[in-house]
LUMDO-179427 format. One record per atom (N, C-alpha, C): residue in one letter; atom name; x negated, y, z. Coordinates in Angstrom, 3 decimals. Layout:
% residues N
minu;tinu;c1;c2;c3
a;CA;X;Y;Z $
...
This chain:
% residues 162
minu;tinu;c1;c2;c3
m;N;40.650;34.381;12.064 $
m;CA;39.946;33.627;13.078 $
m;C;39.229;32.434;12.472 $
q;N;39.832;31.790;11.476 $
q;CA;39.230;30.617;10.871 $
q;C;37.956;30.991;10.112 $
a;N;37.916;32.107;9.409 $
a;CA;36.731;32.555;8.682 $
a;C;35.587;32.800;9.649 $
f;N;35.890;33.371;10.835 $
f;CA;34.865;33.605;11.845 $
f;C;34.257;32.271;12.298 $
t;N;35.079;31.247;12.526 $
t;CA;34.614;29.924;12.954 $
t;C;33.711;29.301;11.895 $
v;N;34.075;29.408;10.632 $
v;CA;33.258;28.867;9.547 $
v;C;31.899;29.568;9.509 $
k;N;31.871;30.886;9.672 $
k;CA;30.612;31.640;9.657 $
k;C;29.730;31.256;10.834 $
v;N;30.335;31.108;12.022 $
v;CA;29.565;30.704;13.207 $
v;C;28.985;29.309;12.990 $
f;N;29.782;28.392;12.472 $
f;CA;29.318;27.029;12.205 $
f;C;28.197;27.034;11.174 $
a;N;28.349;27.816;10.113 $
a;CA;27.305;27.914;9.084 $
a;C;26.029;28.494;9.681 $
g;N;26.160;29.517;10.546 $
g;CA;24.989;30.085;11.210 $
g;C;24.299;29.073;12.111 $
f;N;25.092;28.254;12.804 $
f;CA;24.539;27.199;13.662 $
f;C;23.742;26.188;12.837 $
l;N;24.297;25.782;11.700 $
l;CA;23.588;24.848;10.831 $
l;C;22.283;25.452;10.320 $
l;N;22.318;26.749;9.984 $
l;CA;21.108;27.416;9.510 $
l;C;20.042;27.442;10.594 $
l;N;20.432;27.689;11.857 $
l;CA;19.474;27.664;12.963 $
l;C;18.865;26.281;13.150 $
l;N;19.683;25.240;12.993 $
l;CA;19.158;23.872;13.094 $
l;C;18.171;23.575;11.982 $
a;N;18.452;24.088;10.792 $
a;CA;17.590;23.819;9.649 $
a;C;16.358;24.698;9.621 $
f;N;16.346;25.816;10.367 $
f;CA;15.250;26.772;10.287 $
f;C;13.867;26.155;10.478 $
p;N;13.656;25.298;11.483 $
p;CA;12.318;24.736;11.627 $
p;C;11.850;23.998;10.371 $
f;N;12.789;23.372;9.648 $
f;CA;12.420;22.656;8.427 $
f;C;12.184;23.616;7.278 $
l;N;12.976;24.699;7.224 $
l;CA;12.822;25.681;6.153 $
l;C;11.550;26.489;6.323 $
a;N;11.158;26.769;7.565 $
a;CA;9.989;27.605;7.827 $
a;C;8.684;26.830;7.708 $
r;N;8.747;25.516;7.731 $
r;CA;7.546;24.685;7.688 $
r;C;6.924;24.735;6.301 $
p;N;5.581;24.934;6.221 $
p;CA;4.949;24.913;4.903 $
p;C;5.025;23.511;4.309 $
a;N;4.999;23.447;3.011 $
a;CA;5.045;22.144;2.331 $
a;C;3.843;21.313;2.747 $
e;N;4.092;20.059;3.110 $
e;CA;3.015;19.162;3.507 $
e;C;2.310;18.633;2.270 $
a;N;1.007;18.459;2.400 $
a;CA;0.248;17.865;1.307 $
a;C;0.689;16.416;1.156 $
r;N;0.923;15.988;-0.065 $
r;CA;1.339;14.608;-0.304 $
r;C;0.341;13.962;-1.240 $
g;N;-0.668;13.361;-0.654 $
g;CA;-1.647;12.657;-1.453 $
g;C;-1.062;11.387;-2.026 $
p;N;-1.838;10.675;-2.816 $
p;CA;-1.324;9.511;-3.538 $
p;C;-0.904;8.338;-2.658 $
f;N;-1.394;8.278;-1.414 $
f;CA;-1.052;7.151;-0.556 $
f;C;0.189;7.401;0.304 $
a;N;0.703;8.626;0.325 $
a;CA;1.845;8.964;1.186 $
a;C;3.028;8.006;1.024 $
p;N;3.404;7.602;-0.194 $
p;CA;4.551;6.698;-0.333 $
p;C;4.323;5.300;0.253 $
l;N;3.082;4.940;0.550 $
l;CA;2.797;3.600;1.056 $
l;C;3.020;3.462;2.558 $
a;N;3.064;4.555;3.289 $
a;CA;3.147;4.514;4.749 $
a;C;4.286;3.609;5.209 $
g;N;3.968;2.730;6.148 $
g;CA;4.990;1.855;6.716 $
g;C;4.672;0.384;6.533 $
t;N;5.698;-0.423;6.713 $
t;CA;5.574;-1.881;6.639 $
t;C;6.241;-2.390;5.366 $
w;N;5.563;-3.311;4.704 $
w;CA;6.048;-3.911;3.464 $
w;C;6.035;-5.428;3.636 $
v;N;7.027;-6.126;3.090 $
v;CA;7.070;-7.585;3.119 $
v;C;7.339;-8.095;1.714 $
g;N;6.871;-9.307;1.463 $
g;CA;7.110;-9.874;0.148 $
g;C;6.445;-11.214;-0.012 $
g;N;6.346;-11.609;-1.246 $
g;CA;5.744;-12.886;-1.553 $
g;C;5.454;-12.985;-3.018 $
g;N;4.855;-14.085;-3.356 $
g;CA;4.494;-14.294;-4.742 $
g;C;3.844;-15.646;-4.919 $
t;N;2.807;-15.652;-5.743 $
t;CA;2.135;-16.900;-6.101 $
t;C;0.635;-16.735;-5.998 $
i;N;-0.023;-17.729;-5.444 $
i;CA;-1.470;-17.808;-5.452 $
i;C;-1.846;-18.883;-6.461 $
e;N;-2.694;-18.526;-7.418 $
e;CA;-3.094;-19.452;-8.474 $
e;C;-4.453;-20.054;-8.123 $
l;N;-4.498;-21.374;-8.125 $
l;CA;-5.718;-22.092;-7.776 $
l;C;-6.434;-22.539;-9.055 $
p;N;-7.743;-22.745;-8.986 $
p;CA;-8.445;-23.248;-10.172 $
p;C;-7.829;-24.569;-10.633 $
g;N;-7.783;-24.782;-11.924 $
g;CA;-7.216;-26.005;-12.471 $
g;C;-5.730;-25.898;-12.774 $
g;N;-5.138;-24.735;-12.525 $
g;CA;-3.743;-24.538;-12.902 $
g;C;-2.717;-24.730;-11.808 $
a;N;-3.084;-25.259;-10.643 $
a;CA;-2.118;-25.428;-9.557 $
a;C;-1.796;-24.067;-8.951 $
s;N;-0.608;-23.968;-8.340 $
s;CA;-0.236;-22.722;-7.674 $
s;C;0.579;-23.035;-6.420 $
e;N;0.639;-22.063;-5.516 $
e;CA;1.412;-22.197;-4.288 $
e;C;2.169;-20.909;-4.040 $
r;N;3.329;-21.034;-3.379 $
r;CA;4.105;-19.857;-2.970 $
r;C;3.358;-19.143;-1.859 $
l;N;3.458;-17.835;-1.848 $
l;CA;2.727;-16.994;-0.909 $
l;C;3.706;-16.056;-0.217 $
r;N;3.610;-15.905;1.099 $
r;CA;4.421;-14.958;1.875 $
r;C;3.471;-13.937;2.501 $
c;N;3.834;-12.648;2.448 $
c;CA;2.928;-11.601;2.920 $
c;C;3.664;-10.535;3.725 $
r;N;2.891;-9.860;4.560 $
r;CA;3.358;-8.683;5.311 $
r;C;2.187;-7.707;5.350 $
a;N;2.458;-6.463;4.946 $
a;CA;1.423;-5.432;4.923 $
a;C;1.880;-4.228;5.725 $
s;N;0.941;-3.606;6.401 $
s;CA;1.211;-2.388;7.141 $
s;C;0.207;-1.337;6.680 $
y;N;0.715;-0.164;6.297 $
y;CA;-0.127;0.939;5.843 $
y;C;0.010;2.118;6.803 $
v;N;-1.114;2.598;7.303 $
v;CA;-1.154;3.822;8.089 $
v;C;-1.846;4.846;7.203 $
v;N;-1.145;5.936;6.901 $
v;CA;-1.630;6.926;5.947 $
v;C;-2.002;8.210;6.684 $
s;N;-3.106;8.841;6.265 $
s;CA;-3.542;10.099;6.856 $
s;C;-2.496;11.181;6.624 $
p;N;-2.489;12.245;7.441 $
p;CA;-1.503;13.310;7.272 $
p;C;-1.482;13.919;5.864 $
g;N;-2.626;14.009;5.203 $
g;CA;-2.672;14.557;3.848 $
g;C;-2.352;13.550;2.769 $
g;N;-2.225;12.269;3.131 $
g;CA;-1.893;11.231;2.169 $
g;C;-3.039;10.786;1.292 $
d;N;-4.284;11.186;1.629 $
d;CA;-5.428;10.844;0.786 $
d;C;-6.305;9.735;1.375 $
a;N;-5.900;9.160;2.501 $
a;CA;-6.635;8.045;3.106 $
a;C;-5.621;7.095;3.728 $
l;N;-5.966;5.801;3.716 $
l;CA;-5.071;4.833;4.339 $
l;C;-5.868;3.711;4.973 $
t;N;-5.237;3.109;5.967 $
t;CA;-5.741;1.899;6.608 $
t;C;-4.670;0.844;6.385 $
q;N;-5.103;-0.313;5.888 $
q;CA;-4.165;-1.387;5.571 $
q;C;-4.464;-2.602;6.427 $
s;N;-3.410;-3.250;6.887 $
s;CA;-3.511;-4.543;7.545 $
s;C;-2.591;-5.476;6.776 $
l;N;-3.153;-6.562;6.225 $
l;CA;-2.402;-7.467;5.365 $
l;C;-2.557;-8.898;5.850 $
r;N;-1.433;-9.594;5.963 $
r;CA;-1.428;-11.022;6.316 $
r;C;-0.646;-11.759;5.246 $
c;N;-1.268;-12.796;4.683 $
c;CA;-0.599;-13.635;3.687 $
c;C;-0.868;-15.096;4.016 $
a;N;0.104;-15.949;3.691 $
a;CA;-0.072;-17.378;3.924 $
a;C;0.656;-18.166;2.839 $
s;N;0.025;-19.273;2.456 $
s;CA;0.638;-20.255;1.567 $
s;C;0.531;-21.591;2.289 $
q;N;0.821;-22.664;1.584 $
q;CA;0.712;-23.996;2.187 $
q;C;-0.728;-24.304;2.607 $
s;N;-1.717;-23.847;1.829 $
s;CA;-3.116;-24.184;2.089 $
s;C;-3.984;-23.024;2.551 $
y;N;-3.509;-21.801;2.360 $
y;CA;-4.347;-20.640;2.626 $
y;C;-3.689;-19.695;3.611 $
q;N;-4.528;-19.064;4.410 $
q;CA;-4.101;-17.940;5.228 $
q;C;-5.182;-16.882;5.106 $
v;N;-4.782;-15.637;4.866 $
v;CA;-5.738;-14.539;4.800 $
v;C;-5.227;-13.390;5.662 $
i;N;-6.153;-12.749;6.330 $
i;CA;-5.887;-11.545;7.108 $
i;C;-6.920;-10.522;6.652 $
i;N;-6.445;-9.473;6.019 $
i;CA;-7.346;-8.481;5.441 $
i;C;-7.073;-7.118;6.054 $
n;N;-8.113;-6.468;6.498 $
n;CA;-8.041;-5.084;6.939 $
n;C;-8.870;-4.258;5.971 $
s;N;-8.355;-3.102;5.579 $
s;CA;-9.112;-2.257;4.658 $
s;C;-8.895;-0.791;4.979 $
e;N;-9.867;-0.002;4.568 $
e;CA;-9.808;1.453;4.689 $
e;C;-10.159;2.028;3.334 $
v;N;-9.302;2.903;2.815 $
v;CA;-9.464;3.421;1.457 $
v;C;-9.250;4.929;1.468 $
e;N;-10.027;5.635;0.642 $
e;CA;-9.878;7.082;0.482 $
e;C;-9.763;7.421;-0.991 $
e;N;-9.091;8.548;-1.258 $
e;CA;-8.957;9.062;-2.625 $
e;C;-9.538;10.463;-2.675 $
q;N;-10.336;10.722;-3.727 $
q;CA;-10.856;12.063;-3.989 $
q;C;-10.826;12.292;-5.483 $
g;N;-10.041;13.269;-5.914 $
g;CA;-9.971;13.614;-7.327 $
g;C;-9.548;12.473;-8.230 $
g;N;-8.678;11.591;-7.734 $
g;CA;-8.206;10.463;-8.532 $
g;C;-9.046;9.207;-8.395 $
a;N;-10.240;9.325;-7.792 $
a;CA;-11.098;8.147;-7.574 $
a;C;-10.783;7.540;-6.209 $
v;N;-10.700;6.221;-6.156 $
v;CA;-10.409;5.486;-4.933 $
v;C;-11.646;4.686;-4.549 $
s;N;-11.991;4.719;-3.254 $
s;CA;-13.109;3.903;-2.781 $
s;C;-12.834;3.489;-1.344 $
g;N;-13.423;2.367;-0.951 $
g;CA;-13.221;1.910;0.410 $
g;C;-13.898;0.589;0.697 $
r;N;-13.592;0.079;1.882 $
r;CA;-14.145;-1.182;2.357 $
r;C;-13.007;-2.080;2.838 $
w;N;-13.237;-3.381;2.768 $
w;CA;-12.262;-4.353;3.262 $
w;C;-12.990;-5.438;4.024 $
e;N;-12.232;-6.139;4.873 $
e;CA;-12.771;-7.254;5.644 $
e;C;-11.700;-8.322;5.743 $
e;N;-12.055;-9.563;5.406 $
e;CA;-11.136;-10.701;5.502 $
e;C;-11.526;-11.461;6.768 $
l;N;-10.619;-11.510;7.736 $
l;CA;-10.962;-12.001;9.068 $
l;C;-11.025;-13.517;9.187 $
t;N;-10.251;-14.285;8.429 $
t;CA;-10.247;-15.742;8.597 $
t;C;-11.497;-16.400;8.025 $
r;N;-12.127;-15.770;7.045 $
r;CA;-13.341;-16.340;6.441 $
r;C;-14.592;-15.505;6.712 $
g;N;-14.426;-14.377;7.365 $
g;CA;-15.574;-13.530;7.682 $
g;C;-16.180;-12.861;6.461 $
a;N;-15.385;-12.626;5.434 $
a;CA;-15.883;-11.991;4.215 $
a;C;-15.613;-10.489;4.276 $
s;N;-16.387;-9.735;3.520 $
s;CA;-16.174;-8.298;3.442 $
s;C;-16.702;-7.782;2.114 $
g;N;-16.346;-6.551;1.799 $
g;CA;-16.807;-5.986;0.545 $
g;C;-16.273;-4.589;0.326 $
t;N;-16.260;-4.196;-0.942 $
t;CA;-15.874;-2.840;-1.317 $
t;C;-14.696;-2.867;-2.288 $
l;N;-14.060;-1.716;-2.407 $
l;CA;-12.994;-1.513;-3.374 $
l;C;-13.269;-0.183;-4.063 $
s;N;-13.126;-0.158;-5.378 $
s;CA;-13.281;1.099;-6.115 $
s;C;-12.280;1.100;-7.258 $
g;N;-11.882;2.292;-7.688 $
g;CA;-10.931;2.372;-8.780 $
g;C;-10.394;3.769;-8.969 $
v;N;-9.218;3.830;-9.594 $
v;CA;-8.555;5.106;-9.859 $
v;C;-7.094;5.002;-9.464 $
v;N;-6.511;6.150;-9.115 $
v;CA;-5.095;6.219;-8.793 $
v;C;-4.459;7.276;-9.684 $
r;N;-3.341;6.900;-10.294 $
r;CA;-2.566;7.813;-11.142 $
r;C;-1.098;7.564;-10.855 $
g;N;-0.432;8.594;-10.349 $
g;CA;0.967;8.408;-9.993 $
g;C;1.099;7.316;-8.953 $
g;N;1.936;6.354;-9.183 $
g;CA;2.126;5.253;-8.256 $
g;C;1.308;4.022;-8.581 $
t;N;0.254;4.171;-9.419 $
t;CA;-0.538;3.019;-9.843 $
t;C;-1.978;3.142;-9.376 $
i;N;-2.490;2.060;-8.800 $
i;CA;-3.905;1.964;-8.447 $
i;C;-4.491;0.830;-9.277 $
q;N;-5.528;1.138;-10.040 $
q;CA;-6.272;0.131;-10.801 $
q;C;-7.685;0.119;-10.234 $
g;N;-8.197;-1.059;-9.928 $
g;CA;-9.519;-1.073;-9.332 $
g;C;-10.194;-2.413;-9.376 $
t;N;-11.345;-2.432;-8.710 $
t;CA;-12.159;-3.633;-8.598 $
t;C;-12.450;-3.884;-7.127 $
i;N;-12.266;-5.131;-6.732 $
i;CA;-12.600;-5.573;-5.386 $
i;C;-13.855;-6.428;-5.525 $
a;N;-14.864;-6.153;-4.707 $
a;CA;-16.106;-6.924;-4.783 $
a;C;-16.502;-7.400;-3.389 $
g;N;-17.097;-8.578;-3.363 $
g;CA;-17.619;-9.158;-2.134 $
g;C;-18.750;-10.090;-2.490 $
t;N;-19.313;-10.738;-1.504 $
t;CA;-20.407;-11.667;-1.756 $
t;C;-19.918;-12.838;-2.592 $
g;N;-20.419;-12.971;-3.805 $
g;CA;-20.098;-14.094;-4.657 $
g;C;-18.851;-13.956;-5.503 $
f;N;-18.177;-12.823;-5.492 $
f;CA;-17.002;-12.696;-6.353 $
f;C;-16.682;-11.230;-6.644 $
t;N;-15.939;-11.051;-7.716 $
t;CA;-15.305;-9.759;-8.030 $
t;C;-13.878;-10.051;-8.458 $
a;N;-13.022;-9.052;-8.315 $
a;CA;-11.623;-9.226;-8.697 $
a;C;-11.090;-7.917;-9.246 $
a;N;-10.207;-8.031;-10.226 $
a;CA;-9.513;-6.867;-10.764 $
a;C;-8.204;-6.720;-9.999 $
l;N;-7.891;-5.500;-9.565 $
l;CA;-6.705;-5.219;-8.775 $
l;C;-5.800;-4.246;-9.516 $
s;N;-4.507;-4.539;-9.517 $
s;CA;-3.496;-3.618;-10.025 $
s;C;-2.389;-3.555;-8.986 $
l;N;-2.079;-2.342;-8.504 $
l;CA;-1.036;-2.151;-7.525 $
l;C;-0.130;-1.031;-8.037 $
v;N;1.153;-1.342;-8.214 $
v;CA;2.111;-0.371;-8.737 $
v;C;3.222;-0.200;-7.715 $
t;N;3.446;1.051;-7.287 $
t;CA;4.494;1.368;-6.331 $
t;C;5.544;2.230;-7.006 $
r;N;6.793;1.797;-6.914 $
r;CA;7.923;2.552;-7.448 $
r;C;8.997;2.586;-6.366 $
g;N;9.113;3.748;-5.720 $
g;CA;10.084;3.868;-4.637 $
g;C;9.758;2.921;-3.508 $
r;N;10.681;2.009;-3.205 $
r;CA;10.507;1.086;-2.089 $
r;C;10.075;-0.307;-2.540 $
t;N;9.571;-0.412;-3.788 $
t;CA;9.064;-1.695;-4.278 $
t;C;7.612;-1.539;-4.729 $
q;N;6.921;-2.638;-4.686 $
q;CA;5.495;-2.645;-5.022 $
q;C;5.158;-3.988;-5.655 $
t;N;4.375;-3.950;-6.739 $
t;CA;3.880;-5.192;-7.326 $
t;C;2.355;-5.160;-7.292 $
v;N;1.787;-6.316;-7.010 $
v;CA;0.342;-6.450;-6.884 $
v;C;-0.111;-7.613;-7.750 $
s;N;-1.180;-7.387;-8.490 $
s;CA;-1.793;-8.445;-9.278 $
s;C;-3.298;-8.404;-9.027 $
i;N;-3.855;-9.558;-8.690 $
i;CA;-5.299;-9.670;-8.461 $
i;C;-5.814;-10.827;-9.309 $
r;N;-6.808;-10.564;-10.122 $
r;CA;-7.464;-11.576;-10.956 $
r;C;-8.893;-11.740;-10.460 $
l;N;-9.219;-12.926;-9.973 $
l;CA;-10.534;-13.176;-9.385 $
l;C;-11.463;-13.892;-10.344 $
q;N;-12.730;-13.692;-10.092 $
q;CA;-13.767;-14.456;-10.764 $
q;C;-14.565;-15.147;-9.662 $
g;N;-13.985;-16.168;-9.078 $
g;CA;-14.603;-16.867;-7.962 $
g;C;-14.174;-18.316;-7.952 $
p;N;-14.774;-19.125;-7.094 $
p;CA;-14.530;-20.568;-7.114 $
p;C;-13.236;-21.025;-6.447 $
e;N;-12.697;-20.292;-5.471 $
e;CA;-11.566;-20.779;-4.683 $
e;C;-10.201;-20.443;-5.248 $
i;N;-10.027;-19.201;-5.709 $
i;CA;-8.723;-18.707;-6.135 $
i;C;-8.858;-18.042;-7.498 $
a;N;-7.905;-18.330;-8.400 $
a;CA;-7.938;-17.714;-9.731 $
a;C;-7.200;-16.382;-9.754 $
g;N;-6.147;-16.243;-8.928 $
g;CA;-5.402;-14.994;-8.922 $
g;C;-4.256;-15.002;-7.946 $
v;N;-3.720;-13.814;-7.736 $
v;CA;-2.575;-13.631;-6.857 $
v;C;-1.633;-12.655;-7.538 $
t;N;-0.349;-12.962;-7.519 $
t;CA;0.682;-12.056;-7.999 $
t;C;1.751;-11.987;-6.920 $
a;N;2.115;-10.767;-6.498 $
a;CA;3.092;-10.633;-5.438 $
a;C;3.949;-9.392;-5.634 $
a;N;5.134;-9.429;-5.073 $
a;CA;6.054;-8.286;-5.071 $
a;C;6.430;-8.003;-3.628 $
f;N;6.483;-6.718;-3.270 $
f;CA;6.782;-6.298;-1.902 $
f;C;7.952;-5.332;-1.909 $
r;N;8.624;-5.232;-0.764 $
r;CA;9.626;-4.204;-0.556 $
r;C;9.349;-3.562;0.785 $
k;N;9.623;-2.270;0.851 $
k;CA;9.359;-1.509;2.070 $
k;C;10.486;-1.716;3.061 $
l;N;10.116;-1.987;4.304 $
l;CA;11.135;-2.135;5.354 $
l;C;11.605;-0.788;5.828 $
């Protein structure tokens, strides 16, 4: 009688798992691991060597195939607040997109490459360019931005996924 119960229970588990087993593998583009909310902080470097602590919250909405994302980012320090919305797509390892900074009314483009969990690129807008490095490993992410502009020299931040 006990062997019959084990077989029935095993069959029940198999029926529960069937929808997952029968489902075709989902496409997992390079942005799939970013989906969700991330929080963190770091440092904003000002011209002349001064720096301030930075607190950030990012939300990523990723397309079903993982090859496109929409980002909403809010960061604040003692002197600065930025709200950035961006839309980015990947095709064959190339990344391209647009961004908009809402507190200053700035906008521009993003271009680069994605390999594994790393995005290397360039952010451009009116009057500045910046080098971007974003590395995602599991539930952690590090971001480095080096600017060539008058207001900010760079940003370094670390995030964790909620």
